[in-house]
C-alpha positions, 0 to 999 in steps of 0.5 A: 494494522490500525486502519485502512482508508479507501478513497475513490475518485470518479468511481462508484463505491463497490463492495467487491472492490472495497473488500479486495483492497482490504484483503490486499492491505491485510496481506501487507502485515505479513511482510512488515508487522509494524504497519500503522495504517494504509491509505489507498486512492483509486481514480478513474480518468474522465476521458471521452466515451471512445477512449479507455478510461485508465485507473490510477491506484496509489497505496500509502503505508505508514510504518514507524519513522516513514511513509511508503508510497507505491502507485500503478496505472492500468488502462482498463482493469482496476483490479490489475492496477490494484494488484500491481500497486500492492505488489510494488508496496509489498516489495517496499514493505519487505525492504523497510522491515529488513532495514528496521531489523538491521538497525535493531541488530546494529543497536544491540551489537553496539550495546544500546537499548532497543525501545520496546 
């Protein structure tokens, strides 16, 4: 993967959180080897002090020809929101990789050249 961009909204930067995001992003490459980049946005609601502040995580992954998007929200644990958003992205990456392999096989069967 060429790059992972992390954006935090209404939160302080945390080395542990950044490291976890980068680890999860790198794992995606085992499911789709042609990932160009990954952008992760983590936002915390600015609710009143008596309410739980929800965490919203959006993961955008660019692969050749398309962009995959997954998001998740959790009421009080940013790491649970991260895990669930990346799990949804993993499923999409697997499907995209299978579709790309199927298209390549179909092109070869039709006698077309596959770009390298």
